[in-house]
PQR file of N, CA, C, O and H, with PARSE charges and radii, in Angstrom:
ATOM      1  N   MET A   1      78.759  99.565  71.119 -0.4000 1.5000
ATOM      2  CA  MET A   1      79.702  98.494  71.399 -0.0000 2.0000
ATOM      3  C   MET A   1      79.258  97.235  70.648  0.5500 1.7000
ATOM      4  O   MET A   1      78.086  96.860  70.692 -0.5500 1.4000
ATOM      5  N   ALA A   2      80.183  96.601  69.975 -0.4000 1.5000
ATOM      6  CA  ALA A   2      79.889  95.374  69.245 -0.0000 2.0000
ATOM      7  C   ALA A   2      79.674  94.217  70.211  0.5500 1.7000
ATOM      8  O   ALA A   2      80.333  94.132  71.248 -0.5500 1.4000
ATOM      9  H   ALA A   2      81.135  96.906  69.939  0.4000 1.0000
ATOM     10  N   VAL A   3      78.764  93.343  69.871 -0.4000 1.5000
ATOM     11  CA  VAL A   3      78.500  92.161  70.690 -0.0000 2.0000
ATOM     12  C   VAL A   3      79.598  91.141  70.420  0.5500 1.7000
ATOM     13  O   VAL A   3      79.867  90.797  69.269 -0.5500 1.4000
ATOM     14  H   VAL A   3      78.229  93.412  69.029  0.4000 1.0000
ATOM     15  N   LYS A   4      80.223  90.665  71.472 -0.4000 1.5000
ATOM     16  CA  LYS A   4      81.294  89.664  71.368 -0.0000 2.0000
ATOM     17  C   LYS A   4      80.732  88.296  71.722  0.5500 1.7000
ATOM     18  O   LYS A   4      79.702  88.196  72.389 -0.5500 1.4000
ATOM     19  H   LYS A   4      80.005  90.944  72.407  0.4000 1.0000
ATOM     20  N   SER A   5      81.394  87.262  71.285 -0.4000 1.5000
ATOM     21  CA  SER A   5      80.995  85.899  71.611 -0.0000 2.0000
ATOM     22  C   SER A   5      82.215  85.111  72.045  0.5500 1.7000
ATOM     23  O   SER A   5      83.298  85.252  71.477 -0.5500 1.4000
ATOM     24  H   SER A   5      82.231  87.343  70.743  0.4000 1.0000
ATOM     25  N   LEU A   6      82.029  84.286  73.053 -0.4000 1.5000
ATOM     26  CA  LEU A   6      83.093  83.399  73.503 -0.0000 2.0000
ATOM     27  C   LEU A   6      83.150  82.127  72.665  0.5500 1.7000
ATOM     28  O   LEU A   6      84.125  81.379  72.748 -0.5500 1.4000
ATOM     29  H   LEU A   6      81.150  84.171  73.515  0.4000 1.0000
ATOM     30  N   ILE A   7      82.134  81.874  71.870 -0.4000 1.5000
ATOM     31  CA  ILE A   7      82.074  80.604  71.148 -0.0000 2.0000
ATOM     32  C   ILE A   7      81.929  80.773  69.637  0.5500 1.7000
ATOM     33  O   ILE A   7      81.471  79.846  68.968 -0.5500 1.4000
ATOM     34  H   ILE A   7      81.342  82.481  71.803  0.4000 1.0000
ATOM     35  N   GLU A   8      82.296  81.897  69.091 -0.4000 1.5000
ATOM     36  CA  GLU A   8      82.101  82.110  67.659 -0.0000 2.0000
ATOM     37  C   GLU A   8      83.028  81.265  66.789  0.5500 1.7000
ATOM     38  O   GLU A   8      82.844  81.209  65.573 -0.5500 1.4000
ATOM     39  H   GLU A   8      82.668  82.649  69.635  0.4000 1.0000
ATOM     40  N   THR A   9      84.003  80.619  67.379 -0.4000 1.5000
ATOM     41  CA  THR A   9      84.934  79.808  66.589 -0.0000 2.0000
ATOM     42  C   THR A   9      84.557  78.327  66.561  0.5500 1.7000
ATOM     43  O   THR A   9      85.382  77.487  66.202 -0.5500 1.4000
ATOM     44  H   THR A   9      84.152  80.664  68.367  0.4000 1.0000
ATOM     45  N   ALA A  10      83.328  78.003  66.933 -0.4000 1.5000
ATOM     46  CA  ALA A  10      82.876  76.609  66.922 -0.0000 2.0000
ATOM     47  C   ALA A  10      81.583  76.498  66.122  0.5500 1.7000
ATOM     48  O   ALA A  10      80.708  77.359  66.219 -0.5500 1.4000
ATOM     49  H   ALA A  10      82.658  78.686  67.225  0.4000 1.0000
ATOM     50  N   HIS A  11      81.467  75.436  65.332 -0.4000 1.5000
ATOM     51  CA  HIS A  11      80.293  75.207  64.492 -0.0000 2.0000
ATOM     52  C   HIS A  11      80.031  73.703  64.405  0.5500 1.7000
ATOM     53  O   HIS A  11      80.908  72.886  64.684 -0.5500 1.4000
ATOM     54  H   HIS A  11      82.178  74.737  65.252  0.4000 1.0000
ATOM     55  N   ILE A  12      78.815  73.361  64.015 -0.4000 1.5000
ATOM     56  CA  ILE A  12      78.479  71.985  63.688 -0.0000 2.0000
ATOM     57  C   ILE A  12      78.341  71.924  62.170  0.5500 1.7000
ATOM     58  O   ILE A  12      77.658  72.756  61.573 -0.5500 1.4000
ATOM     59  H   ILE A  12      78.102  74.025  63.789  0.4000 1.0000
ATOM     60  N   ASP A  13      78.982  70.948  61.551 -0.4000 1.5000
ATOM     61  CA  ASP A  13      78.840  70.757  60.113 -0.0000 2.0000
ATOM     62  C   ASP A  13      78.843  69.270  59.807  0.5500 1.7000
ATOM     63  O   ASP A  13      78.792  68.445  60.719 -0.5500 1.4000
ATOM     64  H   ASP A  13      79.537  70.272  62.037  0.4000 1.0000
ATOM     65  N   GLN A  14      78.902  68.926  58.529 -0.4000 1.5000
ATOM     66  CA  GLN A  14      78.949  67.528  58.105 -0.0000 2.0000
ATOM     67  C   GLN A  14      80.295  67.245  57.457  0.5500 1.7000
ATOM     68  O   GLN A  14      80.830  68.061  56.706 -0.5500 1.4000
ATOM     69  H   GLN A  14      78.943  69.596  57.789  0.4000 1.0000
ATOM     70  N   ALA A  15      80.824  66.080  57.763 -0.4000 1.5000
ATOM     71  CA  ALA A  15      82.117  65.682  57.204 -0.0000 2.0000
ATOM     72  C   ALA A  15      81.995  65.461  55.705  0.5500 1.7000
ATOM     73  O   ALA A  15      81.067  64.803  55.235 -0.5500 1.4000
ATOM     74  H   ALA A  15      80.389  65.417  58.372  0.4000 1.0000
ATOM     75  N   LEU A  16      82.936  66.016  54.963 -0.4000 1.5000
ATOM     76  CA  LEU A  16      82.957  65.839  53.509 -0.0000 2.0000
ATOM     77  C   LEU A  16      83.624  64.521  53.119  0.5500 1.7000
ATOM     78  O   LEU A  16      83.402  63.994  52.028 -0.5500 1.4000
ATOM     79  H   LEU A  16      83.690  66.551  55.345  0.4000 1.0000
ATOM     80  N   LYS A  17      84.453  63.996  54.042 -0.4000 1.5000
ATOM     81  CA  LYS A  17      85.084  62.693  53.837 -0.0000 2.0000
ATOM     82  C   LYS A  17      85.287  62.066  55.216  0.5500 1.7000
ATOM     83  O   LYS A  17      85.205  62.760  56.229 -0.5500 1.4000
ATOM     84  H   LYS A  17      84.633  64.424  54.928  0.4000 1.0000
ATOM     85  N   SER A  18      85.548  60.777  55.260 -0.4000 1.5000
ATOM     86  CA  SER A  18      85.777  60.088  56.527 -0.0000 2.0000
ATOM     87  C   SER A  18      87.152  60.443  57.081  0.5500 1.7000
ATOM     88  O   SER A  18      88.121  60.571  56.332 -0.5500 1.4000
ATOM     89  H   SER A  18      85.615  60.214  54.436  0.4000 1.0000
ATOM     90  N   HIS A  19      87.225  60.598  58.393 -0.4000 1.5000
ATOM     91  CA  HIS A  19      88.495  60.881  59.055 -0.0000 2.0000
ATOM     92  C   HIS A  19      88.362  60.603  60.544  0.5500 1.7000
ATOM     93  O   HIS A  19      87.259  60.371  61.039 -0.5500 1.4000
ATOM     94  H   HIS A  19      86.438  60.494  59.001  0.4000 1.0000
ATOM     95  N   ASN A  20      89.484  60.626  61.261 -0.4000 1.5000
ATOM     96  CA  ASN A  20      89.473  60.353  62.695 -0.0000 2.0000
ATOM     97  C   ASN A  20      89.131  61.612  63.491  0.5500 1.7000
ATOM     98  O   ASN A  20      89.392  62.736  63.062 -0.5500 1.4000
ATOM     99  H   ASN A  20      90.380  60.814  60.859  0.4000 1.0000
ATOM    100  N   CYS A  21      88.545  61.388  64.654 -0.4000 1.5000
ATOM    101  CA  CYS A  21      88.259  62.453  65.608 -0.0000 2.0000
ATOM    102  C   CYS A  21      89.572  62.946  66.202  0.5500 1.7000
ATOM    103  O   CYS A  21      90.483  62.150  66.430 -0.5500 1.4000
ATOM    104  H   CYS A  21      88.333  60.475  65.003  0.4000 1.0000
ATOM    105  N   ARG A  22      89.680  64.233  66.452 -0.4000 1.5000
ATOM    106  CA  ARG A  22      90.909  64.804  67.002 -0.0000 2.0000
ATOM    107  C   ARG A  22      91.116  64.411  68.468  0.5500 1.7000
ATOM    108  O   ARG A  22      92.254  64.306  68.925 -0.5500 1.4000
ATOM    109  H   ARG A  22      88.939  64.879  66.267  0.4000 1.0000
ATOM    110  N   ALA A  23      90.024  64.194  69.204 -0.4000 1.5000
ATOM    111  CA  ALA A  23      90.133  63.876  70.628 -0.0000 2.0000
ATOM    112  C   ALA A  23      90.421  62.403  70.875  0.5500 1.7000
ATOM    113  O   ALA A  23      91.032  62.047  71.883 -0.5500 1.4000
ATOM    114  H   ALA A  23      89.100  64.279  68.833  0.4000 1.0000
ATOM    115  N   ASN A  24      89.985  61.553  69.965 -0.4000 1.5000
ATOM    116  CA  ASN A  24      90.140  60.116  70.163 -0.0000 2.0000
ATOM    117  C   ASN A  24      90.337  59.457  68.801  0.5500 1.7000
ATOM    118  O   ASN A  24      89.400  59.362  68.008 -0.5500 1.4000
ATOM    119  H   ASN A  24      89.489  61.842  69.146  0.4000 1.0000
ATOM    120  N   LYS A  25      91.555  59.005  68.536 -0.4000 1.5000
ATOM    121  CA  LYS A  25      91.866  58.428  67.219 -0.0000 2.0000
ATOM    122  C   LYS A  25      91.085  57.155  66.929  0.5500 1.7000
ATOM    123  O   LYS A  25      91.028  56.718  65.779 -0.5500 1.4000
ATOM    124  H   LYS A  25      92.316  59.081  69.181  0.4000 1.0000
ATOM    125  N   ASN A  26      90.479  56.548  67.953 -0.4000 1.5000
ATOM    126  CA  ASN A  26      89.663  55.358  67.750 -0.0000 2.0000
ATOM    127  C   ASN A  26      88.243  55.696  67.298  0.5500 1.7000
ATOM    128  O   ASN A  26      87.484  54.809  66.908 -0.5500 1.4000
ATOM    129  H   ASN A  26      90.526  56.903  68.887  0.4000 1.0000
ATOM    130  N   HIS A  27      87.884  56.986  67.352 -0.4000 1.5000
ATOM    131  CA  HIS A  27      86.563  57.428  66.907 -0.0000 2.0000
ATOM    132  C   HIS A  27      86.673  57.883  65.458  0.5500 1.7000
ATOM    133  O   HIS A  27      87.431  58.800  65.140 -0.5500 1.4000
ATOM    134  H   HIS A  27      88.500  57.706  67.669  0.4000 1.0000
ATOM    135  N   ARG A  28      85.925  57.247  64.601 -0.4000 1.5000
ATOM    136  CA  ARG A  28      85.942  57.560  63.169 -0.0000 2.0000
ATOM    137  C   ARG A  28      84.735  58.430  62.839  0.5500 1.7000
ATOM    138  O   ARG A  28      83.607  58.100  63.206 -0.5500 1.4000
ATOM    139  H   ARG A  28      85.310  56.502  64.860  0.4000 1.0000
ATOM    140  N   ILE A  29      84.969  59.527  62.153 -0.4000 1.5000
ATOM    141  CA  ILE A  29      83.891  60.386  61.671 -0.0000 2.0000
ATOM    142  C   ILE A  29      83.654  59.984  60.213  0.5500 1.7000
ATOM    143  O   ILE A  29      84.526  60.168  59.363 -0.5500 1.4000
ATOM    144  H   ILE A  29      85.885  59.795  61.855  0.4000 1.0000
ATOM    145  N   LEU A  30      82.484  59.443  59.933 -0.4000 1.5000
ATOM    146  CA  LEU A  30      82.179  58.975  58.586 -0.0000 2.0000
ATOM    147  C   LEU A  30      81.708  60.122  57.700  0.5500 1.7000
ATOM    148  O   LEU A  30      81.178  61.120  58.188 -0.5500 1.4000
ATOM    149  H   LEU A  30      81.775  59.294  60.623  0.4000 1.0000
ATOM    150  N   LYS A  31      81.904  59.972  56.414 -0.4000 1.5000
ATOM    151  CA  LYS A  31      81.450  60.968  55.445 -0.0000 2.0000
ATOM    152  C   LYS A  31      79.967  61.239  55.670  0.5500 1.7000
ATOM    153  O   LYS A  31      79.167  60.307  55.752 -0.5500 1.4000
ATOM    154  H   LYS A  31      82.334  59.161  56.018  0.4000 1.0000
ATOM    155  N   GLY A  32      79.600  62.524  55.769 -0.4000 1.5000
ATOM    156  CA  GLY A  32      78.204  62.914  55.972 -0.0000 2.0000
ATOM    157  C   GLY A  32      77.774  62.992  57.422  0.5500 1.7000
ATOM    158  O   GLY A  32      76.683  63.482  57.712 -0.5500 1.4000
ATOM    159  H   GLY A  32      80.250  63.281  55.701  0.4000 1.0000
ATOM    160  N   ALA A  33      78.615  62.516  58.354 -0.4000 1.5000
ATOM    161  CA  ALA A  33      78.270  62.545  59.786 -0.0000 2.0000
ATOM    162  C   ALA A  33      78.412  63.966  60.335  0.5500 1.7000
ATOM    163  O   ALA A  33      79.224  64.757  59.855 -0.5500 1.4000
ATOM    164  H   ALA A  33      79.502  62.118  58.119  0.4000 1.0000
ATOM    165  N   LYS A  34      77.605  64.266  61.345 -0.4000 1.5000
ATOM    166  CA  LYS A  34      77.740  65.553  62.032 -0.0000 2.0000
ATOM    167  C   LYS A  34      79.040  65.554  62.825  0.5500 1.7000
ATOM    168  O   LYS A  34      79.469  64.520  63.337 -0.5500 1.4000
ATOM    169  H   LYS A  34      76.945  63.623  61.735  0.4000 1.0000
ATOM    170  N   ARG A  35      79.663  66.728  62.921 -0.4000 1.5000
ATOM    171  CA  ARG A  35      80.899  66.851  63.687 -0.0000 2.0000
ATOM    172  C   ARG A  35      80.997  68.269  64.237  0.5500 1.7000
ATOM    173  O   ARG A  35      80.376  69.196  63.717 -0.5500 1.4000
ATOM    174  H   ARG A  35      79.315  67.568  62.505  0.4000 1.0000
ATOM    175  N   LEU A  36      81.781  68.419  65.292 -0.4000 1.5000
ATOM    176  CA  LEU A  36      82.076  69.734  65.847 -0.0000 2.0000
ATOM    177  C   LEU A  36      83.325  70.258  65.167  0.5500 1.7000
ATOM    178  O   LEU A  36      84.344  69.570  65.110 -0.5500 1.4000
ATOM    179  H   LEU A  36      82.285  67.666  65.714  0.4000 1.0000
ATOM    180  N   LYS A  37      83.247  71.468  64.654 -0.4000 1.5000
ATOM    181  CA  LYS A  37      84.337  72.113  63.918 -0.0000 2.0000
ATOM    182  C   LYS A  37      84.799  73.296  64.750  0.5500 1.7000
ATOM    183  O   LYS A  37      84.014  74.202  65.030 -0.5500 1.4000
ATOM    184  H   LYS A  37      82.419  72.027  64.701  0.4000 1.0000
ATOM    185  N   VAL A  38      86.073  73.298  65.150 -0.4000 1.5000
ATOM    186  CA  VAL A  38      86.603  74.344  66.029 -0.0000 2.0000
ATOM    187  C   VAL A  38      87.817  74.994  65.373  0.5500 1.7000
ATOM    188  O   VAL A  38      88.736  74.307  64.926 -0.5500 1.4000
ATOM    189  H   VAL A  38      86.711  72.562  64.923  0.4000 1.0000
ATOM    190  N   ARG A  39      87.810  76.314  65.321 -0.4000 1.5000
ATOM    191  CA  ARG A  39      88.927  77.062  64.731 -0.0000 2.0000
ATOM    192  C   ARG A  39      90.153  76.928  65.622  0.5500 1.7000
ATOM    193  O   ARG A  39      90.070  77.110  66.837 -0.5500 1.4000
ATOM    194  H   ARG A  39      87.063  76.872  65.685  0.4000 1.0000
ATOM    195  N   LYS A  40      91.294  76.610  65.012 -0.4000 1.5000
ATOM    196  CA  LYS A  40      92.575  76.576  65.725 -0.0000 2.0000
ATOM    197  C   LYS A  40      93.591  77.246  64.812  0.5500 1.7000
ATOM    198  O   LYS A  40      93.979  76.697  63.781 -0.5500 1.4000
ATOM    199  H   LYS A  40      91.362  76.463  64.025  0.4000 1.0000
ATOM    200  N   GLY A  41      94.010  78.428  65.204 -0.4000 1.5000
ATOM    201  CA  GLY A  41      94.924  79.193  64.360 -0.0000 2.0000
ATOM    202  C   GLY A  41      94.243  79.525  63.054  0.5500 1.7000
ATOM    203  O   GLY A  41      93.143  80.078  63.049 -0.5500 1.4000
ATOM    204  H   GLY A  41      93.695  78.874  66.042  0.4000 1.0000
ATOM    205  N   LEU A  42      94.881  79.194  61.947 -0.4000 1.5000
ATOM    206  CA  LEU A  42      94.302  79.454  60.634 -0.0000 2.0000
ATOM    207  C   LEU A  42      93.480  78.285  60.109  0.5500 1.7000
ATOM    208  O   LEU A  42      92.824  78.403  59.075 -0.5500 1.4000
ATOM    209  H   LEU A  42      95.774  78.745  61.952  0.4000 1.0000
ATOM    210  N   GLY A  43      93.512  77.158  60.814 -0.4000 1.5000
ATOM    211  CA  GLY A  43      92.797  75.975  60.357 -0.0000 2.0000
ATOM    212  C   GLY A  43      91.652  75.586  61.268  0.5500 1.7000
ATOM    213  O   GLY A  43      91.233  76.352  62.135 -0.5500 1.4000
ATOM    214  H   GLY A  43      94.045  77.062  61.654  0.4000 1.0000
ATOM    215  N   TRP A  44      91.156  74.383  61.052 -0.4000 1.5000
ATOM    216  CA  TRP A  44      90.046  73.835  61.830 -0.0000 2.0000
ATOM    217  C   TRP A  44      90.419  72.455  62.333  0.5500 1.7000
ATOM    218  O   TRP A  44      91.165  71.723  61.683 -0.5500 1.4000
ATOM    219  H   TRP A  44      91.497  73.761  60.347  0.4000 1.0000
ATOM    220  N   ILE A  45      89.885  72.104  63.513 -0.4000 1.5000
ATOM    221  CA  ILE A  45      90.007  70.739  64.016 -0.0000 2.0000
ATOM    222  C   ILE A  45      88.595  70.201  64.215  0.5500 1.7000
ATOM    223  O   ILE A  45      87.656  70.961  64.452 -0.5500 1.4000
ATOM    224  H   ILE A  45      89.279  72.699  64.041  0.4000 1.0000
ATOM    225  N   PHE A  46      88.455  68.882  64.117 -0.4000 1.5000
ATOM    226  CA  PHE A  46      87.132  68.272  64.084 -0.0000 2.0000
ATOM    227  C   PHE A  46      86.993  67.185  65.147  0.5500 1.7000
ATOM    228  O   PHE A  46      87.928  66.433  65.421 -0.5500 1.4000
ATOM    229  H   PHE A  46      89.217  68.264  63.924  0.4000 1.0000
ATOM    230  N   TYR A  47      85.789  67.123  65.741 -0.4000 1.5000
ATOM    231  CA  TYR A  47      85.488  66.150  66.782 -0.0000 2.0000
ATOM    232  C   TYR A  47      84.210  65.404  66.429  0.5500 1.7000
ATOM    233  O   TYR A  47      83.274  65.980  65.874 -0.5500 1.4000
ATOM    234  H   TYR A  47      85.029  67.734  65.519  0.4000 1.0000
ATOM    235  N   CYS A  48      84.181  64.109  66.758 -0.4000 1.5000
ATOM    236  CA  CYS A  48      82.991  63.286  66.526 -0.0000 2.0000
ATOM    237  C   CYS A  48      81.874  63.733  67.473  0.5500 1.7000
ATOM    238  O   CYS A  48      82.104  64.512  68.398 -0.5500 1.4000
ATOM    239  H   CYS A  48      84.941  63.641  67.209  0.4000 1.0000
ATOM    240  N   GLU A  49      80.668  63.230  67.229 -0.4000 1.5000
ATOM    241  CA  GLU A  49      79.516  63.612  68.061 -0.0000 2.0000
ATOM    242  C   GLU A  49      79.742  63.283  69.538  0.5500 1.7000
ATOM    243  O   GLU A  49      79.450  64.106  70.406 -0.5500 1.4000
ATOM    244  H   GLU A  49      80.481  62.597  66.478  0.4000 1.0000
ATOM    245  N   GLU A  50      80.253  62.097  69.825 -0.4000 1.5000
ATOM    246  CA  GLU A  50      80.454  61.682  71.219 -0.0000 2.0000
ATOM    247  C   GLU A  50      81.400  62.638  71.947  0.5500 1.7000
ATOM    248  O   GLU A  50      81.097  63.095  73.049 -0.5500 1.4000
ATOM    249  H   GLU A  50      80.490  61.429  69.120  0.4000 1.0000
ATOM    250  N   CYS A  51      82.530  62.934  71.339 -0.4000 1.5000
ATOM    251  CA  CYS A  51      83.495  63.835  71.963 -0.0000 2.0000
ATOM    252  C   CYS A  51      82.967  65.270  71.995  0.5500 1.7000
ATOM    253  O   CYS A  51      83.223  66.006  72.948 -0.5500 1.4000
ATOM    254  H   CYS A  51      82.776  62.562  70.444  0.4000 1.0000
ATOM    255  N   ALA A  52      82.226  65.669  70.948 -0.4000 1.5000
ATOM    256  CA  ALA A  52      81.653  67.014  70.896 -0.0000 2.0000
ATOM    257  C   ALA A  52      80.712  67.249  72.070  0.5500 1.7000
ATOM    258  O   ALA A  52      80.747  68.311  72.693 -0.5500 1.4000
ATOM    259  H   ALA A  52      82.018  65.071  70.174  0.4000 1.0000
ATOM    260  N   ILE A  53      79.877  66.267  72.374 -0.4000 1.5000
ATOM    261  CA  ILE A  53      78.933  66.409  73.490 -0.0000 2.0000
ATOM    262  C   ILE A  53      79.688  66.595  74.803  0.5500 1.7000
ATOM    263  O   ILE A  53      79.300  67.424  75.626 -0.5500 1.4000
ATOM    264  H   ILE A  53      79.849  65.405  71.868  0.4000 1.0000
ATOM    265  N   LYS A  54      80.757  65.838  75.005 -0.4000 1.5000
ATOM    266  CA  LYS A  54      81.554  65.984  76.229 -0.0000 2.0000
ATOM    267  C   LYS A  54      82.177  67.382  76.304  0.5500 1.7000
ATOM    268  O   LYS A  54      82.155  68.019  77.357 -0.5500 1.4000
ATOM    269  H   LYS A  54      81.072  65.164  74.336  0.4000 1.0000
ATOM    270  N   ILE A  55      82.727  67.853  75.192 -0.4000 1.5000
ATOM    271  CA  ILE A  55      83.345  69.183  75.151 -0.0000 2.0000
ATOM    272  C   ILE A  55      82.301  70.262  75.425  0.5500 1.7000
ATOM    273  O   ILE A  55      82.537  71.168  76.225 -0.5500 1.4000
ATOM    274  H   ILE A  55      82.745  67.336  74.337  0.4000 1.0000
ATOM    275  N   ILE A  56      81.153  70.167  74.764 -0.4000 1.5000
ATOM    276  CA  ILE A  56      80.095  71.171  74.934 -0.0000 2.0000
ATOM    277  C   ILE A  56      79.575  71.169  76.360  0.5500 1.7000
ATOM    278  O   ILE A  56      79.387  72.237  76.944 -0.5500 1.4000
ATOM    279  H   ILE A  56      80.962  69.431  74.114  0.4000 1.0000
ATOM    280  N   ASP A  57      79.337  69.987  76.940 -0.4000 1.5000
ATOM    281  CA  ASP A  57      78.861  69.912  78.334 -0.0000 2.0000
ATOM    282  C   ASP A  57      79.866  70.540  79.292  0.5500 1.7000
ATOM    283  O   ASP A  57      79.478  71.262  80.210 -0.5500 1.4000
ATOM    284  H   ASP A  57      79.491  69.120  76.466  0.4000 1.0000
ATOM    285  N   ARG A  58      81.148  70.273  79.089 -0.4000 1.5000
ATOM    286  CA  ARG A  58      82.190  70.847  79.949 -0.0000 2.0000
ATOM    287  C   ARG A  58      82.213  72.369  79.808  0.5500 1.7000
ATOM    288  O   ARG A  58      82.371  73.083  80.798 -0.5500 1.4000
ATOM    289  H   ARG A  58      81.464  69.686  78.343  0.4000 1.0000
ATOM    290  N   ASP A  59      82.055  72.864  78.585 -0.4000 1.5000
ATOM    291  CA  ASP A  59      82.065  74.309  78.367 -0.0000 2.0000
ATOM    292  C   ASP A  59      80.808  74.979  78.905  0.5500 1.7000
ATOM    293  O   ASP A  59      80.873  76.116  79.374 -0.5500 1.4000
ATOM    294  H   ASP A  59      81.926  72.284  77.780  0.4000 1.0000
ATOM    295  N   ILE A  60      79.664  74.299  78.846 -0.4000 1.5000
ATOM    296  CA  ILE A  60      78.443  74.849  79.447 -0.0000 2.0000
ATOM    297  C   ILE A  60      78.650  75.030  80.945  0.5500 1.7000
ATOM    298  O   ILE A  60      78.259  76.054  81.504 -0.5500 1.4000
ATOM    299  H   ILE A  60      79.611  73.376  78.464  0.4000 1.0000
ATOM    300  N   ALA A  61      79.262  74.047  81.600 -0.4000 1.5000
ATOM    301  CA  ALA A  61      79.538  74.154  83.042 -0.0000 2.0000
ATOM    302  C   ALA A  61      80.469  75.331  83.317  0.5500 1.7000
ATOM    303  O   ALA A  61      80.262  76.077  84.274 -0.5500 1.4000
ATOM    304  H   ALA A  61      79.580  73.214  81.146  0.4000 1.0000
ATOM    305  N   LYS A  62      81.486  75.500  82.484 -0.4000 1.5000
ATOM    306  CA  LYS A  62      82.427  76.613  82.667 -0.0000 2.0000
ATOM    307  C   LYS A  62      81.730  77.954  82.439  0.5500 1.7000
ATOM    308  O   LYS A  62      81.944  78.897  83.202 -0.5500 1.4000
ATOM    309  H   LYS A  62      81.654  74.894  81.706  0.4000 1.0000
ATOM    310  N   LEU A  63      80.898  78.051  81.398 -0.4000 1.5000
ATOM    311  CA  LEU A  63      80.167  79.293  81.133 -0.0000 2.0000
ATOM    312  C   LEU A  63      79.179  79.608  82.256  0.5500 1.7000
ATOM    313  O   LEU A  63      78.993  80.770  82.616 -0.5500 1.4000
ATOM    314  H   LEU A  63      80.724  77.285  80.778  0.4000 1.0000
ATOM    315  N   THR A  64      78.548  78.570  82.807 -0.4000 1.5000
ATOM    316  CA  THR A  64      77.629  78.770  83.925 -0.0000 2.0000
ATOM    317  C   THR A  64      78.375  79.359  85.122  0.5500 1.7000
ATOM    318  O   THR A  64      77.870  80.259  85.794 -0.5500 1.4000
ATOM    319  H   THR A  64      78.699  77.626  82.514  0.4000 1.0000
ATOM    320  N   LYS A  65      79.572  78.850  85.383 -0.4000 1.5000
ATOM    321  CA  LYS A  65      80.385  79.380  86.470 -0.0000 2.0000
ATOM    322  C   LYS A  65      80.803  80.823  86.174  0.5500 1.7000
ATOM    323  O   LYS A  65      80.773  81.674  87.063 -0.5500 1.4000
ATOM    324  H   LYS A  65      79.982  78.119  84.837  0.4000 1.0000
ATOM    325  N   LEU A  66      81.190  81.095  84.935 -0.4000 1.5000
ATOM    326  CA  LEU A  66      81.563  82.461  84.560 -0.0000 2.0000
ATOM    327  C   LEU A  66      80.381  83.415  84.718  0.5500 1.7000
ATOM    328  O   LEU A  66      80.563  84.579  85.076 -0.5500 1.4000
ATOM    329  H   LEU A  66      81.215  80.403  84.213  0.4000 1.0000
ATOM    330  N   ARG A  67      79.162  82.920  84.449 -0.4000 1.5000
ATOM    331  CA  ARG A  67      77.951  83.742  84.528 -0.0000 2.0000
ATOM    332  C   ARG A  67      77.736  84.296  85.924  0.5500 1.7000
ATOM    333  O   ARG A  67      77.074  85.322  86.083 -0.5500 1.4000
ATOM    334  H   ARG A  67      79.014  81.975  84.159  0.4000 1.0000
ATOM    335  N   MET A  68      78.280  83.641  86.937 -0.4000 1.5000
ATOM    336  CA  MET A  68      78.144  84.114  88.317 -0.0000 2.0000
ATOM    337  C   MET A  68      78.976  85.366  88.567  0.5500 1.7000
ATOM    338  O   MET A  68      78.817  86.029  89.592 -0.5500 1.4000
ATOM    339  H   MET A  68      78.818  82.808  86.808  0.4000 1.0000
ATOM    340  N   LEU A  69      79.864  85.687  87.626 -0.4000 1.5000
ATOM    341  CA  LEU A  69      80.724  86.870  87.711 -0.0000 2.0000
ATOM    342  C   LEU A  69      81.517  86.924  89.012  0.5500 1.7000
ATOM    343  O   LEU A  69      81.734  88.001  89.568 -0.5500 1.4000
ATOM    344  H   LEU A  69      79.993  85.148  86.794  0.4000 1.0000
ATOM    345  N   GLU A  70      81.944  85.772  89.492 -0.4000 1.5000
ATOM    346  CA  GLU A  70      82.766  85.671  90.690 -0.0000 2.0000
ATOM    347  C   GLU A  70      84.234  85.628  90.289  0.5500 1.7000
ATOM    348  O   GLU A  70      84.617  84.790  89.472 -0.5500 1.4000
ATOM    349  H   GLU A  70      81.767  84.898  89.040  0.4000 1.0000
ATOM    350  N   PRO A  71      85.064  86.503  90.839 -0.5600 1.5000
ATOM    351  CA  PRO A  71      86.499  86.440  90.517  0.2800 2.0000
ATOM    352  C   PRO A  71      87.084  85.109  90.979  0.5500 1.7000
ATOM    353  O   PRO A  71      86.720  84.583  92.030 -0.5500 1.4000
ATOM    354  N   GLU A  72      87.997  84.579  90.171 -0.4000 1.5000
ATOM    355  CA  GLU A  72      88.671  83.350  90.558 -0.0000 2.0000
ATOM    356  C   GLU A  72      89.740  83.672  91.583  0.5500 1.7000
ATOM    357  O   GLU A  72      90.396  84.711  91.512 -0.5500 1.4000
ATOM    358  H   GLU A  72      88.293  85.006  89.317  0.4000 1.0000
ATOM    359  N   GLN A  73      89.907  82.773  92.532 -0.4000 1.5000
ATOM    360  CA  GLN A  73      90.932  82.947  93.554 -0.0000 2.0000
ATOM    361  C   GLN A  73      92.284  82.604  92.972  0.5500 1.7000
ATOM    362  O   GLN A  73      92.457  81.532  92.393 -0.5500 1.4000
ATOM    363  H   GLN A  73      89.374  81.929  92.590  0.4000 1.0000
ATOM    364  N   GLU A  74      93.235  83.490  93.116 -0.4000 1.5000
ATOM    365  CA  GLU A  74      94.602  83.246  92.660 -0.0000 2.0000
ATOM    366  C   GLU A  74      95.288  82.328  93.666  0.5500 1.7000
ATOM    367  O   GLU A  74      95.095  82.479  94.873 -0.5500 1.4000
ATOM    368  H   GLU A  74      93.095  84.361  93.587  0.4000 1.0000
ATOM    369  N   PRO A  75      96.085  81.383  93.184 -0.5600 1.5000
ATOM    370  CA  PRO A  75      96.847  80.539  94.133  0.2800 2.0000
ATOM    371  C   PRO A  75      97.821  81.419  94.927  0.5500 1.7000
ATOM    372  O   PRO A  75      98.373  82.389  94.408 -0.5500 1.4000
ATOM    373  N   ASN A  76      98.013  81.059  96.180 -0.4000 1.5000
ATOM    374  CA  ASN A  76      98.925  81.815  97.027 -0.0000 2.0000
ATOM    375  C   ASN A  76     100.353  81.700  96.478  0.5500 1.7000
ATOM    376  O   ASN A  76     100.840  80.604  96.199 -0.5500 1.4000
ATOM    377  H   ASN A  76      97.564  80.271  96.602  0.4000 1.0000
ATOM    378  N   GLU A  77     100.998  82.834  96.332 -0.4000 1.5000
ATOM    379  CA  GLU A  77     102.399  82.830  95.872 -0.0000 2.0000
ATOM    380  C   GLU A  77     103.293  82.859  97.092  0.5500 1.7000
ATOM    381  O   GLU A  77     103.040  83.603  98.039 -0.5500 1.4000
ATOM    382  H   GLU A  77     100.603  83.725  96.558  0.4000 1.0000
ATOM    383  N   HIS A  78     104.334  82.054  97.070 -0.4000 1.5000
ATOM    384  CA  HIS A  78     105.257  82.008  98.205 -0.0000 2.0000
ATOM    385  C   HIS A  78     106.543  82.674  97.858  0.5500 1.7000
ATOM    386  O   HIS A  78     107.449  82.737  98.688 -0.5500 1.4000
ATOM    387  H   HIS A  78     104.540  81.450  96.300  0.4000 1.0000
TER
END
């Protein structure tokens, strides 16, 4: 069985030119700055370091919860 990854579509790289962060248009990613690169469809979207840390921390919490292998409760249907 091949090993699968839940996060294979995310990488850290350096910006080739200056541009705005996808999460916050007021955050500017300068040329050469580290950024989070996330696959979306056939392209990529980019996040500044500040937003990347928030995204990664939120996903670590979600992965930690998933690690418990507890089924999620479905909302009651009426």
